[in-house]
C-alpha positions in Angstrom: 11.6 39.2 -8.6 10.4 37.2 -5.9 8.5 35.3 -7.9 10.9 34.8 -10.2 13.6 33.1 -7.7 10.5 31.2 -6.4 9.7 29.5 -10.4 13.8 29.1 -10.8 14.0 26.8 -7.3 11.1 25.1 -8.1 11.9 24.6 -11.8 15.6 23.2 -11.0 14.4 21.1 -8.1 11.6 19.4 -10.6 13.9 18.8 -12.9 16.0 16.6 -10.9 12.9 15.3 -9.3 12.0 13.7 -13.2 15.1 12.2 -13.6 15.8 10.6 -10.5 11.8 9.2 -10.9 13.2 8.2 -14.2 15.9 6.5 -13.0 14.1 4.5 -10.2 11.5 3.3 -12.3 14.4 2.3 -14.9 15.6 0.1 -12.1 12.8 -1.5 -10.8 11.7 -1.8 -14.9 14.5 -4.1 -14.8 14.2 -5.7 -11.8 11.1 -6.6 -13.1 11.7 -8.1 -16.4 14.3 -10.2 -14.9 12.1 -12.1 -12.5 9.4 -12.3 -14.2 10.6 -13.3 -17.8 11.0 -17.1 -16.5 7.6 -17.2 -15.5 6.2 -15.4 -18.1 8.3 -17.5 -20.7 6.6 -20.9 -19.3 3.4 -19.4 -19.3 3.8 -18.1 -23.1 1.1 -20.5 -24.3 -1.7 -19.5 -22.1 -1.2 -16.1 -22.8 -1.2 -16.5 -26.3 -4.7 -18.2 -25.9 -5.8 -15.0 -24.5 -4.9 -13.0 -26.8 -1.4 -11.5 -24.8 2.0 -11.5 -25.9 4.7 -11.8 -23.0 5.9 -8.3 -24.2 2.1 -6.9 -23.7 1.9 -8.6 -20.7 4.6 -7.4 -18.9 3.9 -3.8 -20.4 0.5 -4.0 -18.7 1.4 -5.2 -15.3 4.2 -2.7 -15.2 1.9 0.1 -16.1 -1.2 -0.9 -13.2 1.9 -1.0 -11.1 3.5 2.5 -11.4 0.7 4.2 -8.6 1.6 1.9 -6.2 5.2 1.9 -6.9 5.0 5.7 -6.9 3.3 5.8 -3.5 6.2 3.4 -1.3 9.0 5.5 -3.8 8.2 9.3 -3.7 9.4 9.9 -0.3 12.8 8.8 -1.2 12.6 9.9 -4.7 11.7 13.8 -2.8 14.4 13.9 -1.2 17.0 12.9 -3.7 15.5 15.1 -6.1 15.5 18.5 -3.5 19.0 17.6 -2.4 20.7 17.4 -5.7 19.4 20.3 -6.8 20.4 22.0 -3.8 24.0 20.6 -4.5 23.3 22.1 -8.1 22.6 25.9 -7.1 25.7 25.7 -4.7 27.6 24.1 -7.3 26.7 27.8 -9.5 27.3 30.2 -6.8 23.1 30.8 -6.6 22.7 30.2 -3.3 24.9 32.9 -2.0 23.9 35.3 -4.1 19.8 35.0 -3.0 21.1 35.0 0.8 22.8 38.5 0.3 19.6 39.8 -1.3 17.9 38.9 2.0 16.7 35.9 1.8 16.3 32.8 4.0 17.9 29.4 3.5 14.5 28.2 4.5 12.7 31.0 2.2 14.8 30.3 -0.6 13.9 26.2 -0.2 9.9 27.2 0.6 8.9 26.6 -3.2 10.3 22.8 -3.0 8.3 22.4 0.4 4.9 24.0 -0.8 5.1 21.4 -4.0 5.8 18.6 -1.6 3.2 19.6 0.7 0.6 19.5 -2.3 2.1 16.6 -3.4 1.2 14.6 0.2 -2.5 15.8 -0.5 -2.4 13.9 -4.5 -0.9 11.4 -2.1 -3.4 10.8 -0.1 -6.7 11.6 -2.7 -4.4 8.9 -4.8 -5.0 6.2 -2.1 -8.4 7.2 -1.6 -9.9 6.8 -4.9 -7.2 5.5 -7.4 -5.1 2.8 -6.1 -8.4 1.1 -5.0 -10.1 0.9 -8.0 -6.5 -0.4 -9.8 -6.0 -3.3 -7.3 -8.4 -5.9 -9.3 -6.1 -5.0 -12.6 -2.9 -5.5 -10.6 -3.8 -9.0 -9.1 -5.2 -9.8 -12.5 -2.1 -8.7 -14.5 -0.2 -10.6 -11.4 -1.9 -13.5 -12.8 -2.1 -13.3 -16.3 1.9 -13.5 -15.5 1.9 -16.5 -13.7 -0.9 -17.7 -16.5 -3.4 -17.9 -13.4 -5.9 -16.0 -14.8 -8.7 -17.6 -13.0 -7.3 -16.4 -10.0 -6.9 -20.1 -7.7 -5.5 -19.2 -4.2 -5.4 -22.0 -2.0 -5.4 -22.4 1.8 -7.4 -18.9 2.6 -7.2 -20.1 6.5 -9.9 -18.5 8.9 -12.2 -15.2 8.2 -14.6 -14.3 10.5 -18.1 -12.6 8.6 -19.7 -9.9 10.9 -22.6 -12.7 12.8 -19.4 -14.2 14.6 -18.5 -17.4 12.3 -15.3 -18.2 10.8 -15.1 -19.3 7.7 -12.3 -22.1 6.4 -11.7 -21.9 3.3 -9.5 -24.3 1.1 -10.1 -22.9 -2.4 -11.3 -19.1 -3.5 -11.3 -18.1 -7.1 -11.6 -14.5 -7.1 -12.4 -14.0 -10.8 -15.2 -16.5 -11.0 -16.3 -15.4 -7.5 -16.6 -19.1 -6.3 -15.0 -20.9 -2.9 -14.5 -24.2 -2.4 -14.1 -26.7 0.7 -16.2 -24.4 3.1 -16.2 -25.4 7.0 -17.8 -23.4 9.6 -17.3 -25.2 12.7 -19.7 -23.6 15.6 -22.2 -22.0 13.0 -24.6 -19.2 14.3 -27.9 -18.2 12.3 -28.3 -14.3 12.2 -30.2 -13.4 15.2 -30.3 -16.9 17.1 -27.5 -16.2 19.7 -26.3 -20.0 20.0 -24.2 -22.3 17.8 -26.4 -24.3 15.3 -23.9 -26.8 14.1 -21.1 -27.2 12.0 -21.6 -26.9 9.1 -19.6 -28.4 5.5 -19.7 -26.9 1.8 -18.1 -28.2 -1.2 -18.5 -25.3 -2.8 -20.1 -21.8 -3.2 -20.8 -19.2 -6.0 -21.5 -15.4 -5.9 -24.9 -14.5 -7.2 -26.3 -10.6 -7.1 -29.9 -11.6 -6.8 -31.7 -9.9 -4.5 -28.4 -8.1 -3.4 -25.8 -10.6 -3.7 -25.4 -13.8 -1.6 -23.4 -17.0 -1.7 -25.6 -19.8 -3.2 -24.1 -23.6 -1.7 -23.8 -26.8 -3.8 -23.3 -29.8 -1.1 -24.3 -27.7 1.6 -24.5 -29.9 4.8 -25.4 -28.5 8.7 -24.3 -30.9 11.6 -26.8 -30.1 14.4 -25.6 -29.6 18.0 -26.5 -33.2 19.7 -27.6 -34.6 16.7 -26.5 -37.6 14.6 -28.5 -36.8 11.2 -27.2 -34.3 9.6 -29.3 -32.1 7.3 -28.8 -30.5 3.8 -29.1 -26.7 3.0 -31.0 -25.7 0.1 -29.2 -24.7 -3.0 -31.7 -22.1 -3.9 -30.8 -20.2 -0.7 -28.1 -17.4 0.2 -26.0 -18.4 2.8 -26.4 -16.2 6.2 -23.3 -14.1 5.6 -22.4 -10.7 5.3 -19.2 -12.2 3.1 -18.9 -10.2 -0.3 -16.3 -11.1 -2.8 -14.2 -7.5 -2.2 -14.4 -7.5 1.6 -13.7 -11.2 1.7 -10.6 -10.9 -0.6 -9.5 -7.6 1.6 -10.1 -9.9 5.0 -8.0 -13.1 2.9 -5.1 -10.8 1.8 -5.3 -9.2 5.8 -1.6 -10.3 6.2 -0.2 -8.6 3.3 1.7 -5.7 3.6 1.2 -5.3 -0.2 -2.7 -6.1 0.0 -2.7 -3.3 2.8 -1.2 -1.1 0.4 -4.1 -1.4 -2.0 -6.5 -0.3 0.4 -8.4 2.9 0.2 -8.0 5.1 3.7 -12.1 4.7 4.5 -11.8 1.0 3.9 -8.0 0.6 6.0 -10.1 2.5 8.9 -13.3 0.0 8.4 -11.3 -2.9 9.1 -8.9 -1.4 11.7 -12.4 -0.7 13.9 -13.8 -4.0 12.6 -10.7 -6.4 14.0 -9.6 -4.2 17.2 -8.1 -7.0 18.5 -5.8 -7.5 15.3 -3.1 -4.8 16.2 -1.8 -5.0 12.7 -4.9 -3.9 10.7 -4.5 -0.5 13.0 -1.1 -0.3 12.0 -1.8 -1.0 8.7 -4.4 2.2 8.1 -2.1 4.8 10.4 0.8 3.5 8.3 -0.9 4.8 5.1 -1.2 8.2 6.4 2.7 8.1 7.9 3.9 7.5 4.3 2.8 10.1 2.5 3.6 12.4 5.4 7.4 11.2 5.5 8.0 12.9 2.1 7.4 16.4 3.5 9.6 14.7 6.4 12.4 13.3 5.4 12.6 17.2 3.5 12.1 19.4 6.3 15.3 17.4 7.9 17.8 16.4 5.1 17.7 19.6 3.2 18.9 22.1 6.3 21.5 19.8 7.0 22.3 19.9 2.7 22.5 23.4 3.5 24.0 24.2 6.8 27.2 22.3 5.6 26.7 23.7 2.2 28.2 20.7 1.4 28.6 20.7 -2.8 29.8 17.0 -3.2 27.2 15.3 -5.1 27.9 11.9 -3.4 27.7 13.3 0.3 24.3 15.2 -0.7 23.1 11.5 -1.7 24.9 10.0 1.4 22.9 12.3 3.3 19.9 12.3 1.4 20.2 8.4 1.9 21.1 8.4 5.3 17.8 10.1 7.0 15.7 7.3 4.0 17.8 4.8 6.3 17.3 6.0 9.6 13.0 6.7 8.5 12.6 3.6 7.2 14.2 1.6 10.3 12.2 3.9 12.7 8.8 3.1 10.6 9.4 -0.8 10.0 10.7 -1.1 14.3 7.9 0.6 15.8 5.6 -1.3 13.0 6.3 -4.2 14.5 6.4 -3.5 17.8 2.5 -2.0 17.2 1.9 -5.1 15.5 2.7 -7.4 18.3 0.5 -4.6 20.8 3.5 -4.0 22.8 2.6 -0.6 22.1 -0.7 0.8 21.4 -0.5 0.3 17.5 -2.0 3.9 17.0 0.9 5.2 18.9 3.9 3.0 17.1 2.8 3.9 13.9 3.3 8.0 14.9 6.2 7.8 16.9 9.0 7.7 13.5 6.8 11.5 12.6 7.1 13.1 16.1 10.7 11.8 16.3 11.2 13.7 12.8 9.3 16.6 13.3 11.7 17.3 16.5 14.4 16.6 14.3 13.1 18.8 11.8 12.4 21.6 14.3 16.1 21.2 15.8 18.0 21.7 12.5 15.7 24.7 11.8 16.6 26.7 15.1 20.0 25.3 14.3 20.2 26.7 10.4 18.7 30.3 11.7 
């Protein structure tokens, strides 16, 4: 009997979850088509040269975007799906017999909580292993739509390597693994502990020889205290630990979209490496708090819906969206505060979690 009721509640939730998921994805498909169709038409000839049609390029872009959209939207899809499922049960007068049979309201919703808890673990696994592997495919699909499969990136700004050198790069070609217009104003050779001079390089290409390295063309070092510059050999790799994957991550370090494509391990490594950049710490902790928000929204929202026995679909959805808006406002506000180091960035990122845990305890006490 118990297992039958659990399966029934879970089946009702999964049905509404699937419908909400398809509805939300459908909206994003329409938005994506309207936002990209003009660019696709303009790059139609380039696409045909590379064996793509407008439809196939758009389909590929959407397919590789699904995991990223899923991680971003699943907290809101879950609370909406669960709310609609409970309203369906209440409209069918199915909650009252369950309570009369001795089940508490919290016990009725337990199968949903268990399923979503497992989903949170799956989201963390997806972020750690699948998302970083799909990031390159997503990046390629975006450049394909724009007719820029070479991946030219202008104005990378300053990137610091592990030896303390700050590299300024004018242009970078991710798929060719080539950078151009490189400058290092205070260049230090590894292990010397002193500034050797300023370095100017026309271009550098990545080669996998001997563990990999950047091999320069037109590299000129102007030593400190000397007027005569000297050229660096083109058959020797530049003394830096920058690699193409690491450089692309560092290049995109200010982009929230790029931060979502990091694995948890890589995000933690970057946060440790740049303790003076609080946004890196915020980015890492947000990869943990976002999946947790899926469960927190349910813990707060479902008892409220059940407490008021609200059978109006629109009112129930309004309650769910209200809590979603509250989470979004708190999360965005404290991430910004943490990013500015007005509060310790790790503490700031977890404040919304603490607030929602407190709300969850309060609404569950009221439910009892």
